[in-house]
MINU-116694 format. One record per residue (C-alpha): residue in one letter; x, y, z. Coordinates in steps of 0.02 Angstrom, whole numbers, plus 50000, padded with zeros to 5 digits. Layout:
AXYZ
...
end
This chain:
X500054999849999
X501465011950049
X502335006649892
X500785009549791
X500525027049856
X502405031449832
X502325025649649
X500625035449622
X501375051849696
X502985049349586
X501695048449427
X500805064149481
X502435074149513
X502975069149332
X501525076749256
X501965092949153
X500565102249068
X501575116449001
X501375134949051
X499615134849117
X499715154349157
X499545158348966
X498605144248890
X498345147648699
X498255129948625
X497615112548663
X498425104348817
X498995086548800
X498235078148960
X499075062348999
X498025047149036
X499345035549112
X500945036949219
X502535027249185
X502105017649347
X500465012149280
X499405025449366
X497745028849271
X497275047249253
X495655055149222
X495255073749203
X493845086049245
X493635103349194
X492735117149275
X492265125349109
X492075113348972
X491715127648848
X493425134748861
X494515119848911
X493775103048891
X494125087948997
X495155080548842
X496195097448844
X495375104948696
X495525124248707
X494235136448641
X494975154148684
X493665168348730
X493435180948593
X494385197248586
X493685208048729
X492945191848810
X494265192448944
X495465178349000
X494635163449090
X495315154349243
X494915135249223
X495205122349350
X495715105349289
X495485091949421
X496565076449402
X495985060049479
X497425047249491
X497145029149522
X498415014949561
X497754998949625
X496615004249772
X497455021349800
X496555036349729
X497155054149738
X496685071449667
X497525087049612
X496895103349548
X497795113349416
X497355131249370
X497455136049184
X497285153849124
X496575153048952
X496925168648853
X495685178148748
X495925179648572
X497075193048501
X496285207548404
X496065200148232
X496385215648124
X497745227548110
X497585245048183
X497905259748062
X497605274348175
X496715282248332
X495555296948371
X496445310248467
X495595316148626
X495415332648722
X495365331148909
X494915345849020
X495645347149200
X495615360149336
X497155370149374
X498315361049487
X497395343749458
X498215330049361
X497175325249211
X496175309649217
X496705299949050
X495725285249006
X496365267548997
X495505265048821
X495445275248671
X494565273348506
X495675266048374
X495325262748183
X495715245848100
X496135240947928
X494325237747900
X493935256647938
X493025251048094
X493025261148265
X493615249148406
X494125252448589
X495905247948625
X496975249848775
X498315263648779
X499875267348872
X500115285548903
X501865294048928
X502195300049098
X501665317449144
X502585330949245
X501315334749389
X501975352849388
X501435355049215
X499655358149249
X499865370649387
X499365385449276
X498105387649135
X498555382648965
X498595368248838
X499745353248848
X499965337848735
X500325319348809
X500635305848691
X499925287648703
X500425270648620
X499285257548559
X499805241048481
X500765240648315
X501625257248369
X500045267248336
X500015283548425
X498685294248494
X498695312448561
X497795319748714
X497615338148713
X497495343648890
X496615359848929
X497015366549099
X495685379449154
X494595385649294
X493165389549174
X491795378849238
X490855380849067
X492255370449000
X492545358049147
X490785354349165
X489595360649026
X487715359449062
X486315355248951
X484515361149005
X483515348748913
X481945345449003
X480595333248991
X479265336848865
X477985322948918
X477335314849069
X477105295849070
X475585288849149
X475845275849293
X475505258149269
X474505258549441
X473175269149342
X473125256649186
X472325239349180
X472515228249037
X470855221148966
X470545202848926
X470645195748750
X472425201348698
X474075191448699
X474825204748811
X473515202748947
X473585183248934
X475505183048963
X475335194849102
X474105183649188
X475155168349159
X476705176649241
X475555182549388
X474925165449412
X476715159349417
X477115171149558
X475615166149656
X476225147949641
X478115150149697
X478755148549867
X479565164449924
X480655155250051
X481635148149906
X482125165249847
X482645169450023
X483695153550045
X485325160749999
X485155176550092
X484645167250254
X486165155650229
X487335170250205
X486695179150355
X486775163550466
X484845162650489
X483665147150476
X483275142950291
X481635136050353
X481685120350252
X481565128950087
X482015121749931
X483745127749854
X483685137249689
X484555130449537
X485505135849386
X486265154349405
X485475155149573
X486115138249648
X487035139949813
X488685135449728
X488505148749597
X489355165749607
X487825175349534
X486625168649672
X485345182049725
X485105191049559
X483465181249522
X482785186749699
X483025205249644
X482085201949486
X480775193149584
X480555208749698
X480415220149542
X479165207849461
X478055207549626
X478135226749634
X477675228349445
X476305214949460
X475535223549599
X475615240249520
X474885233349353
X473475222449434
X473255227649616
X473175209449667
X473235209149859
X474015191549860
X475455197749771
X475645212649890
X475675201150033
X477135191149946
X478045207549923
X477825212650098
X478445196050168
X480005196850053
X480425214250105
X480265210450300
X481275194050282
X482685203450180
X482715216450319
X483015202550447
X484425196650343
X485175213350332
X485015216150514
X485845198850550
X487285203950434
X487505220250527
X487745210650690
X489235201650614
X490495215650577
X491905203550560
X491155196750401
X490005211150340
X490155229950340
X488645240750391
X487165240550274
X487735226150157
X486495213950094
X486795200549964
X486585181149940
X488475178649993
X489805187850086
X490995202550023
X492435191749952
X491875193749770
X491945212049794
X493725210049871
X494225199749728
X493625211549596
X494695225549671
X496215215549632
X495495212549448
X495025193949471
X494255187849314
X492635179549268
X492165165849305
X493125164649470
X491995179349516
X490325184549426
X489825201949426
X489565206149611
X488925223749577
X487765216749443
X486975205749568
X486915219549696
X485965231049566
X484605217349543
X484245217349729
X484415236549746
X483235238849595
X481995226549666
X481915235449831
X481775252549741
X480355245449633
X479425239849795
X479505257649861
X478985265349692
X477545252949647
X476995246949824
X477355260549928
X478535250350038
X479505261650156
X480395246750231
X481075242950061
X481765260150041
X482585260050211
X483515243350163
X483985251149999
X484675267250076
X485855256650188
X486485246050036
X486765262949939
X487865269550082
X488785253050097
X489255255149906
X489705273849940
X490855269250085
X491695255049985
X492055264049825
X492515280749902
X494155273549958
X494655267749780
X495585279049661
X494755282049487
X496075272649391
X495645257449490
X493775259049468
X494015261749279
X494995245849261
X493645236849361
X492235242549264
X493165239149089
X493225220249141
X492255207249044
X490755201149159
X491765201449315
X491605220949311
X489875220449247
X488725231749356
X487035231549276
X486205248749300
X486685251149481
X487155268949432
X485385271649385
X484765265249563
X485955276249654
X485405290949548
X483545286849590
X484045286149773
X484815303549763
X483205310449674
X482165302149813
X483305307649960
X484265322249895
X485735313949996
X487265319249888
X488195303249932
X487135293249827
X487405303849675
X489265303549704
X489215283949725
X488185283849559
X489635292949474
X490885281149538
X490215268549405
X490715280749261
X491465269349129
X492625277549012
X492825263248900
X490935265348848
X490775283548875
X492225290748781
X491635285848607
X489825289648646
X490355307548694
X491325309448534
X489795302948434
X490845287548379
X490055270648364
X491255259048443
X490045246448503
X490695232548404
X491415218448511
X490695225548662
X489545214048781
X487785221548734
X486855218948904
X488405223749010
X488275241248941
X486445245548900
X485975246949077
X487495258749107
X486695271048982
X485045270749065
X485975275849224
X486865289849128
X485125296649075
X484545296049253
X486125304949314
X485775318549176
X484055321349266
X484975324449431
X486475334449357
X486045341549183
X487805337949134
X487945339948940
X489125324648920
X487875313248990
X486515318948885
X487655316648724
X488095299848789
X486345292648808
X485655299548649
X487205294748535
X487065276648610
X485285275248576
X485495281148400
X486905270148366
X486075254048443
X484345256548345
X485075261648177
X486485249148154
X486255234948280
X484455229848283
X483705213648210
X481905216148132
X481125212448306
X482075226348385
X483255214848483
X485165217548487
X486735207348517
X487355190448443
X488015177648579
X487795192848698
X488865204248596
X488635219648492
X489425215548322
X490125227348182
X488905241448148
X487745238347998
X488105219148000
X486505210348028
X486275197147895
X488075191547943
X487525188148118
X485885179248095
X486015163948213
X485255153248349
X485965165148476
X485335181948426
X484315195848509
X484615192448698
X482915195948795
X483655206348931
X484495217848816
X482855221948735
X482125224148905
X483435236848940
X483315245048773
X481505248048805
X481945257248971
X483205267748884
X481935271748739
X480565276348861
X481765287948957
X482365297048806
X480515297948742
X480055308148897
X481255322048850
X481025321448653
X479235316348641
X479515309748459
X478515296948378
X480145288148323
X480535282648500
X478775274448504
X478905265948343
X480445257148399
X479625253648567
X477985245948490
X479075234948373
X480255228148509
X478805225648639
X477695217048522
X478965206948423
X480325202348547
X479745204948732
X477925197048706
X478795184148598
X480055179948725
X478775173248859
X478225155348871
X476365153948817
X476185136048866
X475685138649043
X476005148849199
X477925143649201
X478595161549215
X479965155849079
X480755167148949
X481895164148806
X483735168948829
X484115171448645
X482795173748504
X483435161948367
X483445171048195
X484245157648089
X483205145647973
X482345132448076
X482365142148235
X481535135648389
X481285144548561
X482055136948711
X481375138848888
X482615132049021
X481665130249183
X483195126649285
X484295140449220
X483775156449323
X484695166349182
X484735185049162
X483375184449041
X482305173749150
X482465187649273
X482025202049165
X480625191449106
X479865192149280
X479725210849246
X479355213749070
X477665206649062
X476995218549185
X477705233649098
X476585232448943
X475535247749010
X476975258149039
X477095269548882
X475285267248815
X474865284748876
X475815301048895
X475395319148921
X476185335448863
X475615353448896
X474075352648778
X473655334048748
X473435316648811
X474445305448699
X474145287548644
X475715278048589
X475335259848596
X473695250448543
X473645237448678
X471845234848749
X471725243548917
X470705255049029
X471535270149102
X470755279349255
X471815290849349
X470395302949403
X470705315749269
X470625303549119
X469565288949086
X469975280648927
X469745262348855
X470605255448714
X470065239748612
X470985232748458
X471025217448351
X471685212048187
X470355209748058
X470545203647876
X471805216047800
X471655228947929
X472125232048108
X470605240348203
X470565251148362
X469235259448460
X469625272448590
X468195276648708
X468435293048804
X467435295748950
X468445309249023
X469885319748964
X470735334149056
X471725339848897
X471155350448747
X471605336548619
X472025318848601
X473515313348501
X473635296248429
X475295289248353
X475245286648167
X475955268848140
X477225266548015
X476515250047963
X474785256647909
X474525258947724
X473055270747763
X471815274647900
X469955277847910
X469615287648061
X467885291748142
X467205299548288
X465485292048355
X465405284348176
X465615301648083
X467185301347974
X468455313948009
X470165318947935
X471255324748077
X472775334948050
X474535326848077
X475975332848171
X477675325648211
X477025307448182
X475335309948275
X473515312048227
X472915328148325
X471095325248369
X469875336848463
X468685326248570
X467955328548739
X466915313048752
X466515298648632
X467105284248532
X468645286848416
X468865272948294
X470305268448171
X470325256348033
X472115254447984
X472305246047808
X473825234447811
X474815224047684
X476325213847681
X477925223647692
X479755218847725
X481145223547846
X482805221147761
X484525218747840
X485615233947819
X486985223047744
X485915212647631
X484345219947556
X483775202047504
X483765194447678
X482165200647749
X480785197847877
X478995198747818
X477775208947913
X476035213947926
X475265227848030
X476345228848201
X476855210248186
X478455202248120
X477895185948046
X478915170748044
X478765155847911
X478295139648000
X479515126947928
X480775114147976
X481865117147827
X483665121147882
X484045130947732
X483295148147689
X481565149247613
X481635158847446
X480175169747401
X479965180547238
X479835198947273
X478325200347162
X477405186647259
X477285196847423
X475755204547370
X474895188547377
X475095185647558
X473445181147616
X472715184647786
X471695170447836
X470905178147991
X471485179048165
X473335180248159
X473735167148025
X474415171247849
X474805160747697
X475915163547543
X475685149447427
X476045133847533
X476985143447675
X476045147247826
X476625163147926
X476205168648100
X476785182948217
X478245177848306
X477365181448473
X476095167448441
X477415153448413
X477825141448550
X478455125548489
X478495126548297
X480115127448206
X480115144848109
X481085156047990
X481235173648053
X482125179047889
X481825173547712
X482825177047548
X482045188147419
X482455184147227
end
């Protein structure tokens, strides 16, 4: 036995796997030792380094990955294990850099300029990309008087970039302001009730029933465990919220938001009781953590201890840690929503304590350290925590929350947006969209011009050059090269939570601009992606992660995953009423044609809508209106419209994409004539989605090759009634009505 162990140890000691700190190629994993030992291997991340030693490096900007290889060595009856840590390197940038955009940086007299860690470079395909830069050392005495100074930086391939440093005490240059004001007020979902008969209402009801069926104690399990409290015999959660997962707790935050939004949208008292229970129990967890100062700082609340935050501050990569501030954001957002939609003062008190914990933790870190943290792939992902902290400031007027919100400024994303440069390619889509939502909320608090520019430019870039026909963005979670859509039609396109966040950003900008173009995008994405993402088979609460766009696509709902998109799906289906109505200084505005009833005391309006043969019909019953006129968005998908008030035809004037109608009381009807039309990919006009009315249609087919249709035949698309269409022998349905069928979101025109 002793000899056997000695021989086994000798075989293990003789294993050489190469330089595991920089893994770029496959590793030869031995299966036997010279003394006869038998080896088997297990990987902690089969996708990046398999148990057979096959290496699949992360894409450029994907970040290096730390993978644990576990050896099990056997000789006779003796068994030993050993762990090896491999650092799998991300792919090198695949193109050559040809230049870089120079920058201008303003700094106060006597203050060292804050130079970014990344700048916008240009590659040999004339694409703008963010790349790391090393700046020349600066003389701290150089900035003690007003003037302009030059600092040079170096990128790879000996590309240089210039920073023009402007040293001044002029506040108009240091912190320029923008006085953009909100032009419309959005009505609260608490005053709006969806009415039965629509797909929106049906999906809302399914998710509410799921909420009524679930056990709240499961969502509290990891929090109670971390706080040292009794878990009350609850069942552990699975997938991304399993006790062994580094993202645990995020779904609980989404669940809180979902409960709050559900209560706001339905008024269901059983949902309110669940919400109150969750908040009270989380308060108990926070109090229990506060009584353990050796483990938790004051105010902390999460489903794990502070170790992931510690590791992030020394730049530990994913998946050894997994976005601790992202998880914290979901918890904080859930508590905020409980306050906003269910008037939970206790939720606000918990939230304020967490906000101060964030302030205290980040205030001790230099900006350069924070910049490097937030630029890290996934590990540094922080969701929209800057938004919640800005909300806390707007609620409490405590400047510490606004300061903490600014601590999350991310130069790697903000710098090109400020310069009106689309450098989104190769950035993780949903890591960055929520940050822009936060920027817009910060603008509301500060009126800083650069925040206004960042939010507007980002939205314009994303909507113009990065969206699929259903409004979704991202492929395998990443923004791709601008204007390239057909090239990235795949099984992993249009991440659901990215659309959830794009709608939040769209709605926020709409409140300032009031333009119909924001609601055109909003309607399309809400109807064809968000509504399509929910499981319609029953009250499962499940959502799609990606929306497949490739031929023979099929929706996948993973009940064990508890993914990010599962979480936002808990919220999305209670937000359908959010932008139906708005109000400007003269008019009540109707943006979305979802059947509902509004009653806020000042307005009583009811909308009914349905798809008829070759038309989409809507009736608006006005019982009470406080404004002079009613504005109704003119949909881009309507060929024409017949409009009447109390059955009397009218021809209303149009202004900025809206019909302007004088009405005090009565029934306003619209008959929107509809016909087939297409949405083409910007990089291939013959790769199109076929649409009718507000719906993107999918061809029902298990054919794995593209369906080809003659352009001239589109006019023969037949509306068979309900929401079923045919073109010759091909059946088309709105994507949001498809559950198990295989479909084609795009077809080829010839």
